[in-house]
C-alpha positions in Angstrom: 0.0 0.0 0.0 1.3 3.4 -0.9 2.3 5.6 2.1 -0.3 8.3 1.2 -3.1 5.8 0.9 -2.2 4.3 4.3 -2.2 7.7 6.0 -5.5 8.5 4.4 -7.0 5.3 5.7 -5.8 6.0 9.2 -7.3 9.5 9.1 -10.7 8.1 8.1 -10.6 5.4 10.9 -12.8 5.7 14.1 -9.7 5.6 16.3 -8.2 8.6 14.6 -11.4 10.5 15.0 -11.4 9.5 18.7 -7.8 10.7 19.0 -8.8 14.0 17.4 -11.6 14.5 19.9 -9.1 13.7 22.8 -6.6 16.1 21.4 -9.3 18.8 21.1 -10.4 18.2 24.7 -6.8 18.4 25.9 -6.3 21.7 24.0 -9.4 23.1 25.5 -8.4 22.0 28.9 -4.9 23.7 28.7 -6.5 26.8 27.2 -8.9 27.1 30.2 -6.1 26.5 32.6 -4.0 29.2 30.9 -6.8 31.7 31.1 -8.0 31.0 34.6 -4.7 30.6 36.4 -3.9 34.4 36.1 -7.5 35.1 37.1 -7.2 33.0 40.2 -4.0 34.7 41.1 -5.6 38.1 40.6 -8.6 37.0 42.8 -6.2 36.0 45.6 -4.5 39.3 45.4 -7.9 41.1 45.5 -9.0 39.1 48.5 -5.8 39.7 50.4 -6.0 43.4 49.6 -9.6 43.5 50.9 -8.3 42.0 54.2 -5.6 44.7 54.4 -8.1 47.4 53.8 -9.9 46.5 57.0 -6.8 47.7 58.9 -8.1 51.2 58.5 -10.7 50.5 61.2 -10.4 52.6 64.4 -11.4 49.6 66.6 -8.2 48.2 68.0 -9.8 44.9 69.0 -11.0 44.4 65.4 -7.6 45.4 64.1 -5.9 42.8 66.4 -8.1 40.1 64.8 -7.2 41.3 61.3 -3.5 41.1 62.1 -4.0 37.5 63.2 -5.8 36.7 60.0 -3.0 38.4 57.9 -0.5 36.1 59.6 -2.6 33.0 59.0 -2.9 33.8 55.3 0.9 33.4 55.0 1.1 35.7 52.0 4.6 36.3 50.6 4.3 39.9 51.7 3.2 39.1 55.3 6.5 39.8 57.0 7.0 43.0 55.1 3.5 44.2 56.0 4.0 43.4 59.7 7.3 45.2 59.9 5.8 48.2 58.1 3.1 48.3 60.7 5.7 48.4 63.4 7.5 51.2 61.6 4.4 53.2 61.1 4.5 53.0 57.3 1.1 51.7 56.6 -1.5 54.2 55.6 -5.0 54.3 54.1 -5.9 56.4 51.1 -9.0 58.4 52.1 -10.6 58.5 48.6 -10.3 54.8 47.9 -10.1 53.3 51.4 -7.1 51.3 50.2 -4.4 50.4 52.7 -0.9 50.9 51.3 2.8 51.2 52.1 3.8 54.8 52.5 7.0 56.7 52.7 6.8 60.3 54.1 9.3 62.8 52.7 9.1 66.6 52.6 5.3 66.6 53.5 4.6 64.3 50.6 3.4 60.7 51.0 4.7 58.2 48.3 2.5 55.2 48.2 3.0 51.6 47.0 0.7 48.7 46.6 1.3 46.2 49.4 0.4 43.1 47.3 2.1 43.7 44.0 4.6 46.5 44.9 3.2 48.8 42.2 3.6 52.6 42.8 0.3 54.3 43.4 1.3 57.9 43.4 2.2 60.8 45.7 -0.4 62.2 48.2 -0.7 65.1 50.6 -1.2 64.7 54.4 -4.9 65.4 54.0 -5.4 62.6 51.5 -4.1 59.8 53.6 -4.6 58.4 57.1 -2.0 56.5 59.2 -3.0 53.0 60.3 -2.3 53.2 64.1 -1.6 50.2 66.4 -1.6 49.9 70.2 0.9 48.0 72.4 -1.2 44.9 72.4 -1.1 44.8 68.6 2.6 45.7 68.5 3.3 42.7 70.9 1.2 40.4 68.7 3.1 41.5 65.6 6.5 40.9 67.2 5.4 37.5 68.4 4.1 36.6 64.9 7.3 37.7 63.3 9.3 35.5 65.7 7.1 32.5 65.0 7.3 33.0 61.2 11.1 33.0 61.4 11.3 30.1 63.7 9.4 28.0 61.2 11.2 29.3 58.1 12.7 26.7 55.8 16.0 28.6 55.6 18.3 27.4 58.4 20.1 30.8 58.7 16.8 32.6 59.2 15.7 30.2 61.9 19.1 30.6 63.6 18.9 34.4 63.5 15.4 34.2 64.9 16.6 32.2 67.9 19.5 34.6 68.4 17.3 37.7 68.1 16.4 39.4 71.4 12.8 40.6 71.7 11.8 43.0 74.6 9.3 40.4 75.7 9.2 36.8 74.5 5.7 35.5 74.9 4.7 32.0 76.2 3.5 31.3 72.7 7.0 31.7 71.3 8.6 29.6 74.0 6.1 26.8 73.5 6.6 26.9 69.7 10.4 26.8 70.1 10.0 23.7 72.3 7.8 22.0 69.7 10.1 23.0 66.8 13.1 21.8 68.6 11.8 18.2 68.4 11.9 18.3 64.6 14.8 20.6 64.1 17.5 19.0 61.8 20.2 21.7 62.2 22.5 21.1 65.2 23.4 24.8 65.3 19.8 25.9 65.6 19.1 23.2 68.2 22.1 24.3 70.3 21.2 28.0 70.1 17.6 27.2 71.2 18.9 25.4 74.2 21.1 28.5 75.1 18.1 30.7 74.6 
């Protein structure tokens, strides 16, 4: 049988048509995945930003709970956000109610998106409001930062976390250190924890 005739026969067969259907389905599947993956990522960013926006509340009890939720989300920017709160660099834009990272310089407030790090513009003092925290929230943030570092996959970060001296180490941190010690693989980190 000539090669072209053989190929033509295969293309007309039921198996080939079934294979075509499968190929079409696979193509459709990967197309859907390719379209929805960025959308899902965008949705997660939006949800996290919605949570951050709640920090603008004046209720400190509510703000304390929001900080707890931010920690639990374990977003890649969580540590940066917590440190920025401690440093007083988290503000809310009055016109949009969006909570952002802010650097104050010469009476101007340069803002950046906390989720994607995109610049959002320069504002005046009357256009933004500082997100304020009390001592209870401040202590919660320091404890959370310590716990995040103690459970970090990087050994050097865990070691630095153990060596770091906080003004007050909570019972929560001590208990966590004891639990993590049982599974710690690094001898340096284990020894440092015993010293601590």
